[in-house]
Structure formats: structure tokens, C-alpha cells
C-alpha positions in Angstrom: 45.7 -130.5 -32.0 49.0 -129.2 -33.2 50.9 -131.1 -30.6 49.0 -134.2 -31.5 49.9 -133.9 -35.1 53.6 -133.2 -34.4 53.8 -136.4 -32.4 52.0 -138.4 -35.0 54.7 -137.1 -37.4 57.5 -137.9 -35.0 56.1 -141.4 -34.7 55.9 -141.8 -38.4 59.6 -141.5 -38.4 59.7 -144.6 -36.2 57.9 -146.8 -38.6 60.5 -149.6 -37.9 58.4 -150.3 -34.8 55.4 -151.2 -36.9 52.8 -150.1 -34.2 49.4 -151.3 -34.9 46.4 -149.0 -34.2 46.0 -150.4 -30.8 49.6 -149.4 -29.9 51.1 -152.8 -29.8 54.4 -153.5 -31.7 54.4 -156.3 -34.3 58.2 -156.5 -34.7 61.0 -156.9 -32.5 61.7 -153.7 -30.4 64.4 -151.6 -31.8 65.9 -151.2 -28.3 66.7 -154.4 -26.4 67.0 -152.8 -22.9 67.2 -149.6 -21.0 68.5 -149.0 -17.7 66.8 -146.0 -16.1 68.9 -144.0 -13.5 67.0 -142.2 -11.0 68.8 -139.3 -9.1 66.6 -139.5 -6.1 65.0 -142.1 -3.8 61.9 -144.2 -4.3 58.5 -142.6 -4.1 59.6 -139.2 -5.7 58.6 -137.6 -9.0 61.8 -138.9 -10.8 61.1 -142.3 -9.4 57.6 -142.3 -10.7 58.4 -140.7 -14.1 61.1 -143.3 -14.8 59.2 -146.3 -13.7 56.0 -144.8 -15.5 57.9 -144.4 -18.9 59.7 -147.8 -18.5 56.3 -149.6 -17.9 54.8 -147.9 -21.0 57.7 -148.6 -23.3 57.8 -152.4 -22.3 54.0 -153.0 -22.3 54.0 -151.4 -25.9 56.9 -153.5 -27.1 59.0 -150.6 -27.9 61.8 -151.8 -25.5 62.6 -155.4 -24.6 63.0 -154.8 -20.9 63.7 -151.9 -18.4 65.5 -151.9 -15.1 65.7 -149.2 -12.5 68.3 -147.7 -10.1 67.9 -145.1 -7.6 71.0 -143.1 -7.0 70.3 -140.4 -4.3 72.7 -137.5 -3.1 73.7 -134.0 -4.0 70.5 -132.9 -5.1 70.9 -135.1 -8.2 74.5 -134.2 -8.6 75.8 -137.9 -7.5 73.9 -139.5 -10.4 74.9 -136.9 -13.0 78.5 -137.0 -12.0 78.5 -140.9 -11.9 77.0 -140.9 -15.4 79.4 -138.4 -16.8 82.4 -140.0 -15.2 81.5 -143.5 -16.6 80.0 -142.4 -19.8 81.4 -145.0 -22.3 80.2 -148.1 -20.4 76.7 -146.7 -19.8 75.3 -146.0 -23.2 72.2 -148.1 -22.3 71.4 -145.8 -19.6 68.7 -143.1 -19.5 68.8 -140.5 -16.6 65.4 -138.8 -15.6 65.5 -135.2 -14.5 63.4 -132.1 -14.3 63.3 -128.5 -13.6 65.3 -128.7 -10.5 68.2 -129.6 -12.6 68.1 -126.0 -14.0 67.6 -124.4 -10.6 70.5 -126.4 -9.0 73.0 -125.4 -11.8 71.9 -121.7 -11.2 72.4 -121.6 -7.6 75.7 -123.6 -7.7 74.4 -126.7 -5.9 75.7 -129.0 -8.8 78.6 -128.3 -11.1 77.2 -130.0 -14.3 74.3 -128.9 -16.4 72.4 -130.3 -19.2 75.3 -129.1 -21.5 77.4 -131.8 -20.0 75.1 -134.6 -21.1 73.4 -136.0 -24.4 69.9 -134.4 -24.3 67.3 -136.9 -25.4 63.9 -135.7 -24.8 61.4 -133.8 -22.5 58.5 -136.3 -22.0 55.9 -134.9 -19.5 54.9 -132.0 -17.3 53.8 -132.4 -13.6 52.0 -129.7 -11.8 52.9 -128.9 -8.2 50.7 -129.1 -5.2 50.5 -128.3 -1.6 49.2 -131.1 0.8 48.4 -131.5 4.4 48.0 -134.4 6.8 44.7 -135.9 6.5 44.0 -135.2 10.2 45.0 -131.5 9.8 42.3 -128.9 10.5 43.3 -127.1 7.4 41.1 -128.0 4.6 42.0 -125.2 1.9 44.8 -122.9 1.1 42.7 -120.2 2.6 42.9 -122.1 5.9 46.7 -122.5 5.7 47.1 -118.6 4.7 44.9 -117.8 7.8 47.2 -119.9 10.1 50.3 -118.3 8.5 49.0 -114.7 9.0 48.0 -115.4 12.6 51.5 -117.0 13.5 54.1 -117.2 10.7 56.7 -119.1 12.7 54.2 -121.8 13.5 53.6 -122.7 9.8 56.4 -124.5 8.4 56.2 -125.7 4.9 58.4 -128.6 3.8 59.7 -130.1 0.5 62.1 -132.6 -0.9 64.6 -130.1 -2.1 67.2 -127.8 -0.7 66.6 -124.2 0.1 66.2 -122.3 -3.0 65.4 -125.6 -4.7 62.1 -126.6 -6.9 59.8 -127.0 -3.9 61.1 -124.1 -2.0 60.6 -122.0 -5.2 57.1 -123.3 -6.0 56.3 -122.4 -2.2 57.7 -118.9 -2.4 55.8 -118.4 -5.6 52.5 -119.5 -4.1 52.8 -117.5 -1.0 53.9 -114.3 -2.9 50.9 -114.5 -5.0 48.9 -114.8 -1.9 50.2 -111.5 -0.5 52.9 -112.8 1.8 56.5 -111.9 1.8 58.1 -115.2 0.0 61.4 -114.7 1.9 59.7 -114.8 5.2 58.1 -118.1 4.8 59.6 -121.0 7.1 60.7 -123.7 4.7 62.1 -127.0 5.9 64.2 -128.9 3.3 64.4 -132.7 3.0 66.7 -134.8 0.9 63.8 -136.4 -1.1 59.9 -136.6 -1.0 60.1 -139.7 1.3 61.6 -138.0 4.3 59.4 -134.9 3.7 56.3 -137.0 3.7 57.3 -138.5 6.8 57.7 -135.1 8.4 54.2 -134.1 7.3 52.8 -137.3 8.9 54.7 -136.5 12.2 53.5 -133.0 12.3 57.0 -131.5 11.9 55.7 -129.5 9.1 52.1 -128.2 8.5 52.1 -128.6 4.6 54.3 -130.2 1.9 55.2 -128.9 -1.5 55.3 -131.8 -3.8 54.5 -132.8 -7.4 50.9 -133.4 -8.3 51.4 -137.1 -9.5 52.9 -137.6 -5.9 50.2 -135.8 -4.2 47.4 -137.8 -6.1 49.0 -141.2 -5.1 49.1 -139.9 -1.6 45.6 -138.6 -1.5 44.2 -141.9 -3.0 46.1 -143.8 -0.4 44.2 -141.5 2.3 47.4 -140.2 3.8 47.0 -136.5 2.8 44.5 -133.9 1.6 45.4 -131.7 -1.5 44.7 -128.0 -0.6 45.9 -126.5 -4.0 47.6 -127.3 -7.3 49.2 -125.1 -9.8 47.2 -126.1 -12.7 44.9 -123.6 -14.5 42.0 -126.0 -14.0 41.1 -129.0 -12.1 42.7 -132.3 -13.5 40.4 -135.3 -14.3 43.2 -137.6 -12.5 41.9 -136.1 -9.2 39.0 -133.7 -9.6 38.6 -133.2 -6.1 41.9 -131.2 -5.9 41.2 -127.4 -6.1 43.4 -125.1 -8.2 45.1 -122.1 -6.5 43.5 -119.9 -9.0 39.9 -120.8 -7.9 41.0 -120.0 -4.4 41.9 -116.3 -5.3 45.7 -116.9 -5.8 46.7 -116.1 -9.3 49.6 -118.6 -9.8 50.2 -121.6 -12.1 53.2 -123.7 -12.9 54.2 -127.0 -14.7 57.4 -128.9 -14.0 58.9 -130.8 -17.1 60.5 -134.2 -16.6 62.7 -135.7 -19.4 65.6 -137.9 -20.0 69.2 -137.5 -20.6 72.1 -139.9 -21.7 75.8 -140.1 -21.2 78.1 -137.6 -23.0 79.5 -138.9 -26.2 76.6 -141.2 -26.9 76.8 -142.2 -30.6 74.2 -140.2 -32.8 72.5 -143.4 -33.8 71.8 -144.5 -30.4 70.6 -141.1 -29.4 68.1 -141.1 -32.5 66.9 -144.5 -31.6 66.1 -143.2 -28.0 64.3 -140.3 -29.4 62.3 -142.3 -31.9 61.2 -144.8 -29.3 60.0 -142.0 -27.0 58.2 -140.3 -29.8 56.4 -143.6 -30.8 55.4 -144.2 -27.0 52.9 -141.4 -27.2 50.9 -143.3 -29.8 50.3 -146.3 -27.5 47.5 -147.1 -25.2 50.0 -148.0 -22.5 51.4 -144.6 -22.3 48.0 -143.1 -22.2 47.0 -145.2 -19.2 50.1 -144.2 -17.4 49.8 -140.6 -18.0 46.1 -140.3 -17.2 46.9 -142.4 -14.0 49.7 -139.9 -12.8 47.7 -136.6 -13.8 50.7 -135.7 -16.2 50.7 -133.3 -19.2 52.3 -134.5 -22.4 55.2 -132.1 -23.1 57.4 -133.5 -25.8 60.7 -131.7 -26.8 63.1 -133.9 -28.7 67.0 -133.5 -29.4 67.7 -129.9 -30.4 64.2 -128.6 -29.7 64.8 -130.0 -26.0 68.0 -128.1 -25.7 66.4 -124.9 -26.9 63.7 -125.5 -24.3 66.1 -125.9 -21.6 68.1 -122.8 -22.5 64.9 -120.8 -22.5 63.7 -122.1 -19.2 67.2 -121.6 -17.7 67.0 -117.8 -18.6 63.4 -117.5 -17.2 64.3 -119.1 -14.0 67.3 -117.0 -13.5 65.3 -114.1 -13.8 62.7 -115.3 -11.2 65.1 -116.6 -8.8 66.8 -113.2 -9.0 63.6 -111.5 -8.3 62.7 -113.6 -5.5 66.2 -113.1 -3.8 67.5 -116.8 -4.3 70.4 -115.5 -6.5 
């Protein structure tokens, strides 16, 4: 209840948008266009978040039009460097990112951090999931763990991030909570979620660590079975997906996703982006997008977002050190 009241308060500050009770803007949008920069390939969590937010903003009339650009490379570093190096000519750009930004900054994979950008807002949280091929004999996390205990070298788990990255870290946390040595797990990295999914379908890996929203989309398409999610309880978007906790593994995790702008962005433009995102939460268009993807509303704006990132950075550093990644 407190979160909803907070969002309504923020939305009230954006009264210039003149939202109706149905979530449709009656006035001209305050922001004419937004170009969403996606640091990974099509089909991944960043891609889905940027396109989902763009869809909601344009359908609700909060933004005139949205365009999208995928810029893979360097674990997200290529897009970040490009935005920083070309800042003054790209004030209409919002770059999506998430927890891996913190992890890759800590392990030195990327040179820049959120401190080198204009922090706009955290928008959603996405749980993590382990999935297997639809034809796999593995039907639960218990099956996967049994196969691992029988022959660890034959149970490779893949992910769309580098060793020590987000998907690897989640895999290690899950396996450690199940009693396995997190550093002994055979993890195979892929540049993005697309190649990782191809490896799962080809049998190169036994299971895939990915975001829940991506897992739900793949499961609905009949391509995978979800054998565990890091939520505290089953999510309405896909109630057939069991939690790890209900399978006896005491583990939960949620990955934030949010938006950043170029460094040096004028404050009035940064405020307009923040107010627009705050107003989005009150629209029917957003609720449809959020529910469809199984996301959790996690809204941190401006200085609150920066404080949230600093806190997570300290927590992730302690966790990665404990697991041996730092």
C-alpha cells in the first residue's frame, strides 16, 4: 500500500500530463520521442524491458513515439561507452540496464559505472529462473540436482553473461543453497540470452539461468520447462512455475531494471524523464505490460535510485567476495 501511495504522489507531480482515470493522456505528451538504447541483443531481459516500457509510454500518450537500438558487446560496456562518448548529441536517449551493471563494475569487466551516467529511475524487478529443454527428462530442480550429484561434469548450466556475471552468480547462489559447492558448478557463458537459448535447445547445456520474464515467454512458446524461480511464491503470470523454496532450496532474488541517460543531461530534461516514468505506473497500458511479463514494480527515482544502487553495490561486493568471484 505504501508503494502505491508513493507512486500516486509522484504521478501527481506530473499533472501536466493530465491523465484520465483510465490512464489515457488528454494533453500533448511532454516528451515527443525517446530512443531506447539496449546494451544486448534481441530477446534478452534488457530488450524486453526497454520495449515494454516504450510500449506502455506510447500507448498511454506519455511519449509521442519510441525507437529502439540494440548495441551488444563488452557485457554492456560498448553501449555505455558510446553513450558517454557521444553524450551531448544523445540527450533523447534512455539506456536500460540492471544488476549486471553493478556486478561488471565490481569485477572490472567494464570501466564505467552508474556514477558516469545520469541516473533516471529504477522501474521493475525481474525474478530469475532455471529452465530446461521441453524434451529434457529433468522436470524439477530436484531432478537437476540428482543428475548433478551423480556426475557434476555432465551437468553444464549456461547463461547469457560472462563467468562471475549475473547468470553465473544466480546459478552459484542456487546451487550453494542446495548444498553444492558453488565454485565447482560447470557454468558455460554466452554473450546474450539468444545464443544461450540456442545452446539449451541443442543439448550443449542441461539447464539455462535466465530472467523470469524471458523464461515465461519461452515456456508459453513451448520451448522450455521452468524448473525453479527465485520468487518467494508462485507468480500469477505463470503459476505453473515452482519456486526454489517450495522445492526445499532456501533462496530468493530479484533483479532490478532501470534507465540511465547521458552524463551532463540538463536537469529539466532529467526531471521530465523521471516524471514521465512515475506517471506510467498509473496507466492501464503499463499494468498490462507488467502483468504479461511477470515483473514486480520497483520504482526508485533520481537520488533515491542512486542511493539504491550504492547500497546494492556494497551488498553484491560482499556476496561476490564470499562466493569467491572477487
